[in-house]
mmJSON file of the N, C-alpha and C atoms, coordinates in Angstrom:
{"data_MODEL":{"atom_site":{
"group_PDB":["ATOM","ATOM","ATOM","ATOM","ATOM","ATOM","ATOM","ATOM","ATOM","ATOM","ATOM","ATOM","ATOM","ATOM","ATOM","ATOM","ATOM","ATOM","ATOM","ATOM","ATOM","ATOM","ATOM","ATOM","ATOM","ATOM","ATOM","ATOM","ATOM","ATOM","ATOM","ATOM","ATOM","ATOM","ATOM","ATOM","ATOM","ATOM","ATOM","ATOM","ATOM","ATOM","ATOM","ATOM","ATOM","ATOM","ATOM","ATOM","ATOM","ATOM","ATOM","ATOM","ATOM","ATOM","ATOM","ATOM","ATOM","ATOM","ATOM","ATOM","ATOM","ATOM","ATOM","ATOM","ATOM","ATOM","ATOM","ATOM","ATOM","ATOM","ATOM","ATOM","ATOM","ATOM","ATOM","ATOM","ATOM","ATOM","ATOM","ATOM","ATOM","ATOM","ATOM","ATOM","ATOM","ATOM","ATOM","ATOM","ATOM","ATOM","ATOM","ATOM","ATOM","ATOM","ATOM","ATOM","ATOM","ATOM","ATOM","ATOM","ATOM","ATOM","ATOM","ATOM","ATOM","ATOM","ATOM","ATOM","ATOM","ATOM","ATOM","ATOM","ATOM","ATOM","ATOM","ATOM","ATOM","ATOM","ATOM","ATOM","ATOM","ATOM","ATOM","ATOM","ATOM","ATOM","ATOM","ATOM","ATOM","ATOM","ATOM","ATOM","ATOM","ATOM","ATOM","ATOM","ATOM","ATOM","ATOM","ATOM","ATOM","ATOM","ATOM","ATOM","ATOM","ATOM","ATOM","ATOM","ATOM","ATOM","ATOM","ATOM","ATOM","ATOM","ATOM","ATOM","ATOM","ATOM","ATOM"],
"id":[1,2,3,4,5,6,7,8,9,10,11,12,13,14,15,16,17,18,19,20,21,22,23,24,25,26,27,28,29,30,31,32,33,34,35,36,37,38,39,40,41,42,43,44,45,46,47,48,49,50,51,52,53,54,55,56,57,58,59,60,61,62,63,64,65,66,67,68,69,70,71,72,73,74,75,76,77,78,79,80,81,82,83,84,85,86,87,88,89,90,91,92,93,94,95,96,97,98,99,100,101,102,103,104,105,106,107,108,109,110,111,112,113,114,115,116,117,118,119,120,121,122,123,124,125,126,127,128,129,130,131,132,133,134,135,136,137,138,139,140,141,142,143,144,145,146,147,148,149,150,151,152,153,154,155,156,157,158,159],
"type_symbol":["N","C","C","N","C","C","N","C","C","N","C","C","N","C","C","N","C","C","N","C","C","N","C","C","N","C","C","N","C","C","N","C","C","N","C","C","N","C","C","N","C","C","N","C","C","N","C","C","N","C","C","N","C","C","N","C","C","N","C","C","N","C","C","N","C","C","N","C","C","N","C","C","N","C","C","N","C","C","N","C","C","N","C","C","N","C","C","N","C","C","N","C","C","N","C","C","N","C","C","N","C","C","N","C","C","N","C","C","N","C","C","N","C","C","N","C","C","N","C","C","N","C","C","N","C","C","N","C","C","N","C","C","N","C","C","N","C","C","N","C","C","N","C","C","N","C","C","N","C","C","N","C","C","N","C","C","N","C","C"],
"label_atom_id":["N","CA","C","N","CA","C","N","CA","C","N","CA","C","N","CA","C","N","CA","C","N","CA","C","N","CA","C","N","CA","C","N","CA","C","N","CA","C","N","CA","C","N","CA","C","N","CA","C","N","CA","C","N","CA","C","N","CA","C","N","CA","C","N","CA","C","N","CA","C","N","CA","C","N","CA","C","N","CA","C","N","CA","C","N","CA","C","N","CA","C","N","CA","C","N","CA","C","N","CA","C","N","CA","C","N","CA","C","N","CA","C","N","CA","C","N","CA","C","N","CA","C","N","CA","C","N","CA","C","N","CA","C","N","CA","C","N","CA","C","N","CA","C","N","CA","C","N","CA","C","N","CA","C","N","CA","C","N","CA","C","N","CA","C","N","CA","C","N","CA","C","N","CA","C","N","CA","C","N","CA","C","N","CA","C"],
"label_alt_id":[null,null,null,null,null,null,null,null,null,null,null,null,null,null,null,null,null,null,null,null,null,null,null,null,null,null,null,null,null,null,null,null,null,null,null,null,null,null,null,null,null,null,null,null,null,null,null,null,null,null,null,null,null,null,null,null,null,null,null,null,null,null,null,null,null,null,null,null,null,null,null,null,null,null,null,null,null,null,null,null,null,null,null,null,null,null,null,null,null,null,null,null,null,null,null,null,null,null,null,null,null,null,null,null,null,null,null,null,null,null,null,null,null,null,null,null,null,null,null,null,null,null,null,null,null,null,null,null,null,null,null,null,null,null,null,null,null,null,null,null,null,null,null,null,null,null,null,null,null,null,null,null,null,null,null,null,null,null,null],
"label_comp_id":["MET","MET","MET","GLU","GLU","GLU","THR","THR","THR","GLN","GLN","GLN","GLU","GLU","GLU","LEU","LEU","LEU","LEU","LEU","LEU","THR","THR","THR","ILE","ILE","ILE","VAL","VAL","VAL","VAL","VAL","VAL","THR","THR","THR","THR","THR","THR","LEU","LEU","LEU","ALA","ALA","ALA","THR","THR","THR","ILE","ILE","ILE","ALA","ALA","ALA","ALA","ALA","ALA","TYR","TYR","TYR","SER","SER","SER","LEU","LEU","LEU","ALA","ALA","ALA","ARG","ARG","ARG","ASP","ASP","ASP","PRO","PRO","PRO","ALA","ALA","ALA","ALA","ALA","ALA","VAL","VAL","VAL","PRO","PRO","PRO","GLY","GLY","GLY","ALA","ALA","ALA","VAL","VAL","VAL","ALA","ALA","ALA","SER","SER","SER","GLN","GLN","GLN","ALA","ALA","ALA","THR","THR","THR","MET","MET","MET","ALA","ALA","ALA","ARG","ARG","ARG","MET","MET","MET","GLN","GLN","GLN","PRO","PRO","PRO","ALA","ALA","ALA","PRO","PRO","PRO","THR","THR","THR","LEU","LEU","LEU","VAL","VAL","VAL","ASP","ASP","ASP","ARG","ARG","ARG","GLY","GLY","GLY","TRP","TRP","TRP"],
"label_asym_id":["A","A","A","A","A","A","A","A","A","A","A","A","A","A","A","A","A","A","A","A","A","A","A","A","A","A","A","A","A","A","A","A","A","A","A","A","A","A","A","A","A","A","A","A","A","A","A","A","A","A","A","A","A","A","A","A","A","A","A","A","A","A","A","A","A","A","A","A","A","A","A","A","A","A","A","A","A","A","A","A","A","A","A","A","A","A","A","A","A","A","A","A","A","A","A","A","A","A","A","A","A","A","A","A","A","A","A","A","A","A","A","A","A","A","A","A","A","A","A","A","A","A","A","A","A","A","A","A","A","A","A","A","A","A","A","A","A","A","A","A","A","A","A","A","A","A","A","A","A","A","A","A","A","A","A","A","A","A","A"],
"label_entity_id":["1","1","1","1","1","1","1","1","1","1","1","1","1","1","1","1","1","1","1","1","1","1","1","1","1","1","1","1","1","1","1","1","1","1","1","1","1","1","1","1","1","1","1","1","1","1","1","1","1","1","1","1","1","1","1","1","1","1","1","1","1","1","1","1","1","1","1","1","1","1","1","1","1","1","1","1","1","1","1","1","1","1","1","1","1","1","1","1","1","1","1","1","1","1","1","1","1","1","1","1","1","1","1","1","1","1","1","1","1","1","1","1","1","1","1","1","1","1","1","1","1","1","1","1","1","1","1","1","1","1","1","1","1","1","1","1","1","1","1","1","1","1","1","1","1","1","1","1","1","1","1","1","1","1","1","1","1","1","1"],
"label_seq_id":[1,1,1,2,2,2,3,3,3,4,4,4,5,5,5,6,6,6,7,7,7,8,8,8,9,9,9,10,10,10,11,11,11,12,12,12,13,13,13,14,14,14,15,15,15,16,16,16,17,17,17,18,18,18,19,19,19,20,20,20,21,21,21,22,22,22,23,23,23,24,24,24,25,25,25,26,26,26,27,27,27,28,28,28,29,29,29,30,30,30,31,31,31,32,32,32,33,33,33,34,34,34,35,35,35,36,36,36,37,37,37,38,38,38,39,39,39,40,40,40,41,41,41,42,42,42,43,43,43,44,44,44,45,45,45,46,46,46,47,47,47,48,48,48,49,49,49,50,50,50,51,51,51,52,52,52,53,53,53],
"pdbx_PDB_ins_code":[null,null,null,null,null,null,null,null,null,null,null,null,null,null,null,null,null,null,null,null,null,null,null,null,null,null,null,null,null,null,null,null,null,null,null,null,null,null,null,null,null,null,null,null,null,null,null,null,null,null,null,null,null,null,null,null,null,null,null,null,null,null,null,null,null,null,null,null,null,null,null,null,null,null,null,null,null,null,null,null,null,null,null,null,null,null,null,null,null,null,null,null,null,null,null,null,null,null,null,null,null,null,null,null,null,null,null,null,null,null,null,null,null,null,null,null,null,null,null,null,null,null,null,null,null,null,null,null,null,null,null,null,null,null,null,null,null,null,null,null,null,null,null,null,null,null,null,null,null,null,null,null,null,null,null,null,null,null,null],
"Cartn_x":[0.376,-0.213,0.765,0.354,1.121,1.422,2.081,1.562,0.565,0.58,-0.76,-2.023,-2.278,-2.738,-3.447,-2.529,-2.669,-2.961,-2.403,-2.8,-4.409,-5.058,-5.838,-6.986,-6.743,-7.828,-7.799,-6.424,-6.117,-7.212,-7.026,-7.601,-8.655,-9.548,-11.111,-11.547,-11.318,-11.094,-11.322,-10.488,-10.004,-11.741,-11.742,-12.618,-14.328,-14.795,-15.831,-15.917,-14.746,-14.775,-15.227,-14.957,-14.647,-16.42,-16.811,-18.449,-19.101,-18.987,-20.159,-19.616,-18.59,-18.511,-19.206,-19.344,-20.02,-21.647,-21.99,-23.104,-24.142,-23.136,-23.686,-23.738,-22.152,-22.27,-21.003,-21.912,-21.01,-20.07,-20.187,-18.667,-17.948,-17.811,-16.981,-15.711,-16.159,-14.945,-14.627,-13.104,-12.341,-12.776,-13.237,-12.637,-14.136,-15.092,-16.054,-17.122,-18.296,-19.158,-18.811,-17.27,-16.872,-17.93,-18.161,-19.345,-20.126,-20.908,-22.133,-21.693,-20.441,-20.342,-20.481,-19.117,-18.84,-19.922,-20.533,-21.976,-22.856,-22.944,-23.682,-23.034,-21.575,-21.156,-20.712,-21.105,-20.829,-22.575,-23.275,-24.585,-24.505,-24.726,-25.223,-26.068,-25.768,-26.649,-27.598,-29.022,-30.187,-30.161,-29.941,-30.08,-31.418,-31.65,-32.698,-33.37,-33.107,-33.603,-34.547,-33.775,-33.641,-35.295,-35.345,-36.473,-37.713,-37.291,-38.765,-38.482,-37.385,-37.154,-37.161],
"Cartn_y":[-1.352,0.077,1.184,2.196,3.364,4.545,4.785,6.559,7.063,7.374,8.643,7.492,6.021,5.732,5.199,4.916,5.197,6.111,7.157,8.792,9.188,8.992,9.235,8.625,6.818,6.208,6.947,7.312,7.554,9.049,9.776,10.986,11.429,9.916,9.772,9.006,7.972,7.336,8.856,9.277,10.432,11.723,12.211,12.716,12.375,10.764,9.84,10.169,9.728,9.943,11.287,12.173,13.712,13.737,13.16,14.238,13.188,11.885,10.972,12.091,12.179,13.215,13.89,14.578,16.424,15.948,15.222,15.324,14.246,13.778,13.248,14.114,14.892,15.957,17.116,18.367,18.831,19.825,19.418,19.701,18.696,17.541,16.302,16.663,17.469,17.47,19.02,18.965,20.49,21.815,22.368,23.376,23.284,22.618,22.885,22.906,24.097,24.9,25.516,26.013,26.069,27.42,28.161,29.305,28.91,27.707,27.087,25.965,25.842,25.571,26.124,27.421,28.41,29.11,29.283,30.145,29.178,27.688,26.974,27.248,26.812,27.188,28.847,29.461,31.092,31.402,30.847,31.039,30.262,31.227,30.756,29.834,28.624,27.537,28.59,28.223,28.602,28.247,28.978,29.28,28.803,28.787,28.087,29.692,31.071,32.288,32.308,31.734,31.994,30.941,29.876,29.055,29.944,30.244,31.112,30.767,29.61,29.148,30.22],
"Cartn_z":[-0.143,0.212,0.323,-0.681,-1.027,0.134,0.492,1.724,1.225,0.348,-0.476,-0.007,-0.442,0.195,1.471,2.18,3.318,4.556,3.75,4.357,3.83,2.784,2.588,3.886,3.808,4.671,5.993,6.77,7.91,8.074,7.479,6.899,6.896,6.292,6.015,7.457,7.744,9.42,10.409,10.494,11.518,11.063,10.296,9.601,10.53,9.534,10.373,11.533,12.669,13.741,14.211,13.622,14.49,14.099,12.722,12.038,12.871,13.272,14.531,15.664,16.677,18.076,17.729,16.863,16.508,16.1,15.851,15.593,17.041,17.826,18.863,19.995,20.025,21.381,20.905,20.024,19.985,20.799,22.384,22.872,22.832,22.486,22.479,21.934,20.355,19.921,19.848,20.296,20.696,19.618,20.03,19.094,18.262,18.127,17.14,18.213,17.539,18.081,19.549,19.06,20.753,21.49,20.845,20.882,21.548,21.132,21.971,22.749,23.238,24.722,25.545,24.752,26.131,26.5,25.58,26.229,26.75,26.844,28.173,28.943,29.439,30.594,31.418,30.247,30.843,31.805,31.387,32.545,33.514,34.562,36.005,35.996,37.231,37.148,38.463,38.006,38.957,40.641,41.175,42.876,43.102,44.536,45.465,45.194,45.014,45.168,43.74,42.428,41.665,41.096,41.652,42.021,42.896,43.609,44.914,46.062,46.626,48.036,49.047],
"occupancy":[1.0,1.0,1.0,1.0,1.0,1.0,1.0,1.0,1.0,1.0,1.0,1.0,1.0,1.0,1.0,1.0,1.0,1.0,1.0,1.0,1.0,1.0,1.0,1.0,1.0,1.0,1.0,1.0,1.0,1.0,1.0,1.0,1.0,1.0,1.0,1.0,1.0,1.0,1.0,1.0,1.0,1.0,1.0,1.0,1.0,1.0,1.0,1.0,1.0,1.0,1.0,1.0,1.0,1.0,1.0,1.0,1.0,1.0,1.0,1.0,1.0,1.0,1.0,1.0,1.0,1.0,1.0,1.0,1.0,1.0,1.0,1.0,1.0,1.0,1.0,1.0,1.0,1.0,1.0,1.0,1.0,1.0,1.0,1.0,1.0,1.0,1.0,1.0,1.0,1.0,1.0,1.0,1.0,1.0,1.0,1.0,1.0,1.0,1.0,1.0,1.0,1.0,1.0,1.0,1.0,1.0,1.0,1.0,1.0,1.0,1.0,1.0,1.0,1.0,1.0,1.0,1.0,1.0,1.0,1.0,1.0,1.0,1.0,1.0,1.0,1.0,1.0,1.0,1.0,1.0,1.0,1.0,1.0,1.0,1.0,1.0,1.0,1.0,1.0,1.0,1.0,1.0,1.0,1.0,1.0,1.0,1.0,1.0,1.0,1.0,1.0,1.0,1.0,1.0,1.0,1.0,1.0,1.0,1.0],
"B_iso_or_equiv":[0.0,0.0,0.0,0.0,0.0,0.0,0.0,0.0,0.0,0.0,0.0,0.0,0.0,0.0,0.0,0.0,0.0,0.0,0.0,0.0,0.0,0.0,0.0,0.0,0.0,0.0,0.0,0.0,0.0,0.0,0.0,0.0,0.0,0.0,0.0,0.0,0.0,0.0,0.0,0.0,0.0,0.0,0.0,0.0,0.0,0.0,0.0,0.0,0.0,0.0,0.0,0.0,0.0,0.0,0.0,0.0,0.0,0.0,0.0,0.0,0.0,0.0,0.0,0.0,0.0,0.0,0.0,0.0,0.0,0.0,0.0,0.0,0.0,0.0,0.0,0.0,0.0,0.0,0.0,0.0,0.0,0.0,0.0,0.0,0.0,0.0,0.0,0.0,0.0,0.0,0.0,0.0,0.0,0.0,0.0,0.0,0.0,0.0,0.0,0.0,0.0,0.0,0.0,0.0,0.0,0.0,0.0,0.0,0.0,0.0,0.0,0.0,0.0,0.0,0.0,0.0,0.0,0.0,0.0,0.0,0.0,0.0,0.0,0.0,0.0,0.0,0.0,0.0,0.0,0.0,0.0,0.0,0.0,0.0,0.0,0.0,0.0,0.0,0.0,0.0,0.0,0.0,0.0,0.0,0.0,0.0,0.0,0.0,0.0,0.0,0.0,0.0,0.0,0.0,0.0,0.0,0.0,0.0,0.0],
"pdbx_formal_charge":[null,null,null,null,null,null,null,null,null,null,null,null,null,null,null,null,null,null,null,null,null,null,null,null,null,null,null,null,null,null,null,null,null,null,null,null,null,null,null,null,null,null,null,null,null,null,null,null,null,null,null,null,null,null,null,null,null,null,null,null,null,null,null,null,null,null,null,null,null,null,null,null,null,null,null,null,null,null,null,null,null,null,null,null,null,null,null,null,null,null,null,null,null,null,null,null,null,null,null,null,null,null,null,null,null,null,null,null,null,null,null,null,null,null,null,null,null,null,null,null,null,null,null,null,null,null,null,null,null,null,null,null,null,null,null,null,null,null,null,null,null,null,null,null,null,null,null,null,null,null,null,null,null,null,null,null,null,null,null],
"auth_seq_id":[1,1,1,2,2,2,3,3,3,4,4,4,5,5,5,6,6,6,7,7,7,8,8,8,9,9,9,10,10,10,11,11,11,12,12,12,13,13,13,14,14,14,15,15,15,16,16,16,17,17,17,18,18,18,19,19,19,20,20,20,21,21,21,22,22,22,23,23,23,24,24,24,25,25,25,26,26,26,27,27,27,28,28,28,29,29,29,30,30,30,31,31,31,32,32,32,33,33,33,34,34,34,35,35,35,36,36,36,37,37,37,38,38,38,39,39,39,40,40,40,41,41,41,42,42,42,43,43,43,44,44,44,45,45,45,46,46,46,47,47,47,48,48,48,49,49,49,50,50,50,51,51,51,52,52,52,53,53,53],
"auth_comp_id":["MET","MET","MET","GLU","GLU","GLU","THR","THR","THR","GLN","GLN","GLN","GLU","GLU","GLU","LEU","LEU","LEU","LEU","LEU","LEU","THR","THR","THR","ILE","ILE","ILE","VAL","VAL","VAL","VAL","VAL","VAL","THR","THR","THR","THR","THR","THR","LEU","LEU","LEU","ALA","ALA","ALA","THR","THR","THR","ILE","ILE","ILE","ALA","ALA","ALA","ALA","ALA","ALA","TYR","TYR","TYR","SER","SER","SER","LEU","LEU","LEU","ALA","ALA","ALA","ARG","ARG","ARG","ASP","ASP","ASP","PRO","PRO","PRO","ALA","ALA","ALA","ALA","ALA","ALA","VAL","VAL","VAL","PRO","PRO","PRO","GLY","GLY","GLY","ALA","ALA","ALA","VAL","VAL","VAL","ALA","ALA","ALA","SER","SER","SER","GLN","GLN","GLN","ALA","ALA","ALA","THR","THR","THR","MET","MET","MET","ALA","ALA","ALA","ARG","ARG","ARG","MET","MET","MET","GLN","GLN","GLN","PRO","PRO","PRO","ALA","ALA","ALA","PRO","PRO","PRO","THR","THR","THR","LEU","LEU","LEU","VAL","VAL","VAL","ASP","ASP","ASP","ARG","ARG","ARG","GLY","GLY","GLY","TRP","TRP","TRP"],
"auth_asym_id":["A","A","A","A","A","A","A","A","A","A","A","A","A","A","A","A","A","A","A","A","A","A","A","A","A","A","A","A","A","A","A","A","A","A","A","A","A","A","A","A","A","A","A","A","A","A","A","A","A","A","A","A","A","A","A","A","A","A","A","A","A","A","A","A","A","A","A","A","A","A","A","A","A","A","A","A","A","A","A","A","A","A","A","A","A","A","A","A","A","A","A","A","A","A","A","A","A","A","A","A","A","A","A","A","A","A","A","A","A","A","A","A","A","A","A","A","A","A","A","A","A","A","A","A","A","A","A","A","A","A","A","A","A","A","A","A","A","A","A","A","A","A","A","A","A","A","A","A","A","A","A","A","A","A","A","A","A","A","A"],
"auth_atom_id":["N","CA","C","N","CA","C","N","CA","C","N","CA","C","N","CA","C","N","CA","C","N","CA","C","N","CA","C","N","CA","C","N","CA","C","N","CA","C","N","CA","C","N","CA","C","N","CA","C","N","CA","C","N","CA","C","N","CA","C","N","CA","C","N","CA","C","N","CA","C","N","CA","C","N","CA","C","N","CA","C","N","CA","C","N","CA","C","N","CA","C","N","CA","C","N","CA","C","N","CA","C","N","CA","C","N","CA","C","N","CA","C","N","CA","C","N","CA","C","N","CA","C","N","CA","C","N","CA","C","N","CA","C","N","CA","C","N","CA","C","N","CA","C","N","CA","C","N","CA","C","N","CA","C","N","CA","C","N","CA","C","N","CA","C","N","CA","C","N","CA","C","N","CA","C","N","CA","C","N","CA","C","N","CA","C"],
"pdbx_PDB_model_num":[1,1,1,1,1,1,1,1,1,1,1,1,1,1,1,1,1,1,1,1,1,1,1,1,1,1,1,1,1,1,1,1,1,1,1,1,1,1,1,1,1,1,1,1,1,1,1,1,1,1,1,1,1,1,1,1,1,1,1,1,1,1,1,1,1,1,1,1,1,1,1,1,1,1,1,1,1,1,1,1,1,1,1,1,1,1,1,1,1,1,1,1,1,1,1,1,1,1,1,1,1,1,1,1,1,1,1,1,1,1,1,1,1,1,1,1,1,1,1,1,1,1,1,1,1,1,1,1,1,1,1,1,1,1,1,1,1,1,1,1,1,1,1,1,1,1,1,1,1,1,1,1,1,1,1,1,1,1,1]
}}}
């Protein structure tokens, strides 16, 4: 097997894994949809006061 063919197979496999991971959980792929993942983490968690206690 030539180096070019092997490289193509490796790149295709990695791209497929990344696409599958992104489809299942956007935060699983570092840098992918980073703005959405960051915005979700930046919102403070609701406190007991926010819930009316």
